[in-house]
N, C-alpha and C positions, 0 to 999 in steps of 0.2 A: 665867576662862573663855576658851577659844580664840576668836579673832576670828570665824572662820567659824561657830562654834556660836552665838555671840552674835547674828550677823546672821540666821541661820536661825530662831532663837527669836523675834526681832523680827518677821520676815516671817510666821512661822507664826501668831503671835498677832494679826496685822493682819487686820482685816475691812474690805473696801471700804465707803465710805459710800453710794455711789450704786448703784442697782439695775443700771444698765448695766455698772458695773465688776464687780459680783458675777457677772453673766452672762459677762463676759470671763474672769474667773477660772475659771469652770466650763468654758468652751469650751477653755481651755488645758489644764486637768486631763484632760478627756476625750481630747483629741488626743494627750496624752502617755501616759496610763495607762488609757484606757477602751476598751471594746468594746460593740458593739450586738448584741443577740440578739432573735430573734422566738420567743417561747414561747407556745404555745396562742393564737396570733393576737394576742398582746400584745407591745409593745415593752419591752425590759428593758435598762437600761444596767448595765454591769459596770465597776467600778474595782478595780484591784489595786495594792497598795503594801506594802512591807516595813516601813513605819512606821505604826503605828496612829494617832498624833496627826494625821498628814497626811490619812489617810482620814476621820477624824472631822471634820476641817475641811471636806472636800468635802461630807460629809453635812449639816453645819451650814449651809453656803451654800445647799444645795438647800432646806432648811427655810425659810430667810429669803426666798429669791427666789420659790419656788412655795408660796404661803401656803395650802396645803391638805394633807390627809393623803394619803400615797401609800405603796404597799406597798414595803418594803425588807427585805433579808435580809443579815446580816453573818456571814461565816464566816472561818476561819483555819486554817493548819497551822503547822508549826514554822519556816517560812520567810517567809510573807507573809500579809497579810489581804486580803479582798476583800468588796465589797458589791454587791448586786444591787438596782437601783431601777427600779420599774415606772413607765413614762412614757407619755404620749400623743403624737400627731403634732404637736400645737401646741407642746409642750415641745421636741420634736426640732427644730422650726423655730426656736424662740427660742434654742436652743443652737447654731445653725448646723451641725447634723448633717445635716439635709435642708433645702434651700432651697425656696422657694415653687413652683419648677418641678421638684421632686423630684431635684435634683442632690445627690449624697452628698458631704458635707464640702466645701462651697463655700469660697472664699477668705474669711478673716476680714476684716471691715471695721472699722477702729478710727479713727473720725472725731474723737472727742472727746479732749481732752488727758488727762482723767482715765482713760479706757479705755486709752490708750497706756501710761500709767504702771502701770495694773493689769496689763497684759500683761507689761511688763518685770519687775515684782515677782514674778509667778508663775514666770517662767522662771528668775529668780535663785533663788527658793525651791527649785525642783525640780532645776535644772541648774547652779546657780552654785556657785563655790568661791572664798572670799576667803582670800588668802594671809596668813600671819602678818606683822604690820607690821615685825617684826625682820628679815624677809627682804626684803620689798618692799611697796610700795603697789600691789597688783595684784589684779584679780578675773578669774576665768576662767568663762565660761558655755559649757557643752558642748551645743550645739544645732546642728541641721543642717536642710537643705532650706528650705522656705518660712518656717519660724519663724526661722531664722538671718537670712534676707534681711530679714524684717519687723523683727526686733530691731535689725539694723544700721541700717535706715532711721530707726527711732525714735530711736536714739542720735544719729544725724546731725542729726535735727530738733531735738534738745535741745542741739546744739552740744557734744556729748561725743565726744572722739576715741576711736576704737576700732580694734582690729587683728584681722584674721581669719587663722586658720591651722588647717587640718585639722579642719573642722567645730567650730571653737571661736572664740569672740569674747573678746578681752581688752580690759579697761579698765585702763590703767596710769597711774601717777603720782598724787601726793597731790591735785593740783588737780582732775584728772578724777574721781577717786573722791569727793572732797568735793562736787563739783557733782552727781554722780549721787545720793549719799545725801541731799543737800539737796533735790533735785528730787523724789525719791521719798518724802520725809518720814520717812526712817529716822534719827530723832533720836538713838537710843541708839548706833547704829553710828557716826554722825557725831561725837558727843561723844567716844566712845572713841578715834577716830582723831585728833581734834584734841588731846586730852589727851596721847596718846602722842607726837605730833609735837612738842608743846611740851616735853615731858619729855626727849625725845632731843636737841633743840636746845640745851637748857641746863638741866641737872639742878638746879643751885642756884637757878634762877629759875622752875622749872616751875609752882609754885603761882600766882605772880603773872601769868605769861604765860597760863596756862590760864584764870584768872578773867577776864582782859582779853579773850581770844579768845572765850570763851563769852558774855560780856556783849554784844559786838558781834554774835556769831552769833545770839544770842537775838533781838536787835532786828531783824536781817535776816530771820530765820525768821518772826517775827510779821508783819512787813510783807509778805513774800512770800505767806504763808498767807492773809492777808486778800485780796490781789488775785488769788490763785489761785482762791479760791472765787468771786469776782466774775466773773472771766473765763470760768471753766468754766460758770457759770450762763448767762452771755450766749451762750456757744458752743452750749449745749443749746437755749436758747430761740429764738435768732435767727441764730446763726452769727457767729463773729468776723469772717469775710470780709465781712459786711454792715455793719460799722462804717465810719465815715468813714476815708479812707485813712490819715491821720496817727494816728488812734486804733487802727486795726488794727495798724499797724506797732509802736507802743509796747506793745500787748497781747501780741503774739507775742514781742517782745524780752523782756518781763517774764517770760513762761513759759519761754523758752529760756535765760535767764540768771538763775537763782534767787538766786545769791550776789552779784550785781552791785548796787552802790549806785545811787542815782538819778543821780548825776553820771556814772557809768560808762555807764548806759543812755543818757543824753543824748548821749554821745560816739559810741555805736554807731549812732545813727540816720542815715539817708541824708542828712538835713540836720541836723547836730548842734545841740542846744539845751542850755540850762543846767539845773541841778538843779531850779530853780523851774519851768521849762517842763515838765519831766517830771512834776512833782507836779500841775500844772494839767491835763495830759492824762489822768493817772490819775484825777483827781477827776471829769473829764467821763465817764470810763468808769464810775465809781462812781455817778454821777447816772443813767446809762442803766440800770444794774443796779437802782436803786431804782424807776425808771419801769416796768420789766417785771415788778415784783413781787418784788424781792429781799428 
């Protein structure tokens, strides 16, 4: 399977865990492929796509987020599919189509780590293209305007180097793509890239190198996923910025450097500490998580 197709399949089958992230996905979908109509004094959202699975994904997210029956109608011709969904003003507000003061399409606010990742995933799903690894380790995301600026800011927050050219954002290099896939939880694409890299470096030793890399990667993924859940919960409940200064610093570093070891995290701190010191601070964060109902 082509690398880009594998990535799109993984993203298409991904469903956000948190309701706020599902709403983020729908907000992105509407601003890329949606229209708002007023029919017989009722608000109707229209989505158009040339791929039915992506349209079904939008409908499924609506069903999960808005747990009630609503009127919808799906149509198609030989070029594209479209769906009409009847909504109310409260739903329009939740989707940031209208703000509380009736501003149309206000600026999207992505305050939580999880929502920022959901935003990036949706743009990669709809507007991203992953080059074949035989050519280069490179992803291109064709996006412009406010979405381009917002995605660029998010990638910078995640310490992922990006390049901009003609309404396109590029993420280049094995390390950058590895960090991006790791942070977004794209395990299949990450595994595929690591295996290919090991194979290309040394065909005769590819199996041994891949097993070694994946064992380390699995341990790192499991550790990062554990603290990602903890830090995102704290961020939603009380805000990471309200943690003690030293705990806030290590929490943000942990989220921004998903593939870093504890020793590497300790070196990145404004006042470097040992691996054991990093573990103690993360344990204190875990204790706070338990106290707020983790």
